[in-house]
C-alpha positions in Angstrom: 43.1 21.9 62.3 43.7 24.6 64.9 44.7 22.0 67.5 47.1 20.4 65.1 48.8 23.7 64.3 49.0 24.6 68.0 50.6 21.2 68.7 53.2 21.8 66.0 54.1 25.2 67.4 54.5 23.8 70.9 56.8 21.0 69.6 58.9 23.5 67.6 59.2 25.7 70.8 60.3 22.8 72.9 62.8 21.7 70.3 64.2 25.2 70.1 64.6 25.5 73.9 66.3 22.1 74.2 68.9 22.8 71.5 72.3 22.0 73.1 75.0 24.7 72.9 78.5 23.5 72.4 80.7 24.1 75.5 83.2 26.2 73.5 80.5 28.4 72.1 79.0 28.9 75.6 82.3 29.8 77.1 83.0 32.3 74.3 79.6 34.0 74.9 80.1 34.2 78.7 83.7 35.5 78.1 82.3 38.2 75.7 79.6 39.3 78.2 82.1 39.5 81.1 84.6 41.4 78.9 81.9 43.9 77.9 81.1 44.4 81.6 84.7 45.0 82.5 85.1 47.6 79.6 82.0 49.4 80.8 83.3 49.6 84.4 86.7 50.8 83.1 85.2 53.6 81.0 83.1 54.6 84.0 86.1 54.7 86.3 88.1 56.8 83.8 85.2 59.3 83.6 85.0 59.5 87.4 88.8 60.0 87.7 88.8 62.7 85.1 86.0 64.5 86.8 87.7 64.2 90.2 91.1 65.4 88.8 89.4 68.4 87.1 87.5 69.2 90.3 90.7 68.9 92.4 92.7 71.1 90.0 90.0 73.7 90.0 89.8 73.7 93.8 93.6 73.9 94.1 93.8 76.8 91.7 91.0 78.6 93.6 92.7 78.0 97.0 96.1 79.2 95.7 94.5 82.4 94.3 92.6 83.0 97.6 95.8 82.3 99.7 97.9 84.8 97.8 95.3 87.4 97.1 94.0 88.0 100.6 96.2 88.1 103.8 93.0 87.5 105.9 92.0 84.4 103.9 95.6 83.2 104.0 95.8 83.5 107.7 92.6 81.5 108.1 93.8 78.8 105.6 97.1 78.4 107.5 95.1 77.1 110.4 93.9 74.2 108.3 96.8 71.6 108.2 95.7 70.1 104.9 96.0 73.4 103.1 99.4 74.4 104.6 101.5 73.5 101.6 99.3 75.5 99.3 99.2 78.8 101.3 102.7 79.8 100.4 102.5 83.4 101.6 100.6 84.8 104.6 100.6 87.9 106.7 103.0 87.2 109.7 102.1 90.5 111.5 101.0 94.0 110.7 102.5 97.2 112.2 99.7 99.7 112.4 99.6 103.1 114.1 97.8 106.5 113.9 99.6 109.2 115.9 98.2 112.7 115.3 99.0 113.4 111.7 101.4 110.4 111.4 100.0 107.2 110.1 101.4 103.8 109.2 100.2 100.4 108.1 102.9 97.9 107.2 101.9 94.3 106.4 104.8 91.8 107.0 104.4 88.6 105.0 105.8 85.1 105.8 106.8 82.6 103.2 106.5 78.8 103.5 107.8 76.3 101.0 106.8 72.6 101.2 104.8 73.4 104.3 107.9 74.7 106.2 108.6 78.3 107.1 111.6 79.6 105.2 113.7 81.1 108.0 116.3 82.9 105.8 113.8 84.5 103.5 111.5 85.5 106.3 114.3 87.0 108.2 115.3 89.2 105.2 111.6 90.2 104.7 111.3 91.2 108.4 114.5 93.1 108.3 113.2 95.1 105.3 109.9 95.8 107.1 111.7 96.8 110.3 113.7 99.3 108.3 110.5 100.8 107.1 109.1 100.9 110.6 112.3 102.5 111.9 112.2 105.3 109.3 108.6 106.0 110.2 109.3 106.1 113.9 112.1 108.5 113.3 109.7 110.8 111.5 107.3 110.7 114.4 110.0 111.1 117.1 111.8 114.0 115.4 108.6 115.6 114.1 110.1 115.8 110.7 106.8 116.3 108.9 106.1 119.5 110.9 102.4 120.2 110.7 102.0 118.2 107.5 100.7 114.7 107.1 103.1 111.8 106.9 102.0 108.2 106.1 103.6 104.9 105.2 101.6 102.1 103.6 103.3 98.8 102.7 101.5 95.8 101.2 102.5 92.7 99.2 101.4 90.4 96.5 102.7 87.3 94.7 103.7 88.2 91.1 105.4 84.9 90.2 104.4 81.4 91.2 105.6 78.8 88.8 107.2 75.4 89.1 110.6 76.9 89.9 110.2 80.4 91.4 108.1 82.4 93.8 108.4 86.2 93.6 107.0 88.2 96.4 106.5 91.9 95.6 106.4 94.4 98.5 105.0 97.8 97.4 105.5 100.8 99.8 104.0 104.2 99.4 105.4 107.1 101.5 103.4 110.4 101.5 104.8 113.6 102.9 103.6 116.7 100.9 104.0 114.5 97.8 104.1 110.7 97.4 106.8 108.3 96.5 106.6 104.6 95.6 109.2 101.9 96.4 109.3 98.3 95.3 111.2 95.4 96.8 110.8 91.9 95.2 112.1 88.7 96.7 112.5 86.0 94.0 112.9 82.6 95.7 114.2 79.4 94.2 111.6 76.8 95.4 114.1 73.9 95.2 116.6 75.6 97.5 114.5 78.1 99.4 117.1 80.8 98.7 116.5 84.3 97.4 118.0 84.6 93.8 119.3 87.9 92.7 120.0 88.8 89.1 123.7 88.4 90.0 123.0 84.9 91.2 120.9 84.1 88.1 123.6 85.1 85.7 126.6 84.3 87.8 128.2 82.3 84.9 126.9 84.8 82.3 128.1 88.2 83.5 127.8 89.7 80.0 124.0 89.1 80.2 123.7 91.9 82.8 125.3 94.3 80.4 123.0 93.1 77.5 120.0 93.6 79.7 121.0 97.1 80.5 121.5 97.9 76.8 118.0 96.4 76.1 116.5 98.7 78.7 118.2 101.7 77.1 116.7 100.7 73.7 113.2 100.3 75.3 113.6 103.8 76.9 114.5 105.3 73.5 111.7 103.6 71.7 109.1 104.6 74.3 110.2 108.2 74.3 110.2 108.3 70.5 106.6 107.0 70.3 105.1 108.8 73.3 105.9 112.4 74.2 104.5 111.9 77.7 107.2 109.4 78.6 110.5 110.6 79.9 113.4 108.6 81.2 116.7 109.6 82.6 118.6 108.6 79.5 120.2 110.9 77.0 118.2 113.7 78.8 119.3 117.3 79.0 117.3 118.1 82.1 118.4 115.0 84.1 121.8 114.2 82.5 123.4 113.8 86.0 121.0 110.9 86.7 121.2 109.2 83.3 120.6 105.5 83.3 123.9 103.7 82.5 123.0 100.0 83.1 122.1 97.5 85.9 124.3 96.0 88.6 122.4 92.8 89.4 120.8 94.0 92.6 117.6 95.3 90.9 114.2 93.9 91.8 112.8 91.5 89.2 110.2 88.8 88.6 109.1 86.4 85.9 106.0 87.2 83.9 103.6 84.6 82.4 105.8 84.3 79.3 108.8 83.4 81.4 110.5 86.7 80.7 112.4 88.6 83.3 110.8 91.9 84.3 113.1 94.5 85.8 111.3 97.0 88.2 112.6 100.4 89.2 111.4 102.7 92.0 109.7 106.0 91.4 112.4 108.7 90.6 115.1 106.0 90.0 115.1 106.1 86.2 112.3 108.5 85.4 110.5 111.6 86.8 108.1 111.0 89.7 104.9 111.3 87.6 106.0 108.1 85.8 105.7 106.1 89.0 107.4 102.8 89.3 108.5 101.5 85.8 109.0 98.0 84.5 110.9 96.5 81.5 110.2 93.0 80.2 113.4 91.6 78.8 113.1 89.2 75.8 114.3 85.7 76.3 116.6 86.2 73.3 118.6 88.6 75.5 118.6 86.6 78.7 119.0 83.2 77.1 116.4 81.8 79.5 114.1 79.4 77.7 
């Protein structure tokens, strides 16, 4: 009985294994298997590409931050050809001197766009730095500080770096008895490599400069009304001869992360010295820049 049952099972197994599969069905099965393999490979490639893109973006962001945050790092990066296009601003040279009680340290940056040095911009930056150096040397030569201490410190940082503009802020502090801060911002159109002043930006909308001036006056009024510690040279009794009347289009400015223009004034220019350098962000509704 057991043998008979075993024989039956073997016959059934052989019959199952010898069942013929229609060619169309066989091809459909093979096609389905191959399609599944292709889809699996495609999904794997997408995942790898996404991971690579994210890693590359993170690396590029880190490199840009390092390049623009540290002149030393930027100088080192500039020696690497692959990273040249990313390191937009580096220290070209530094004027540094200690002479008795006179002291100076002036970093002079260099701008490159699309991996090429921007001659026109760099010449303007160097001329500005040379003027600072000249004024310092006059102090030393003529002994204008007397027995006091005189120092000049000038450094830079990138305050705007978007798809269209690069703004390089040069901050200078002069100390003689008391201190004074000066700001010069070079805002550069990346597509042309030219410095763009407020006059250039609103060449076809001259009324906007007046509207910006009125907005700054309103901000001054609002700030003084809400904070007694803030004083501006506007509608002031003590400083009426220096009252702010508006802008002329030569002021330093940059774009903040909202795309708004920020106007920057030197210490003592529109407010007493204790206020330091002051800034006013101008709403897009005023400038019309969206």
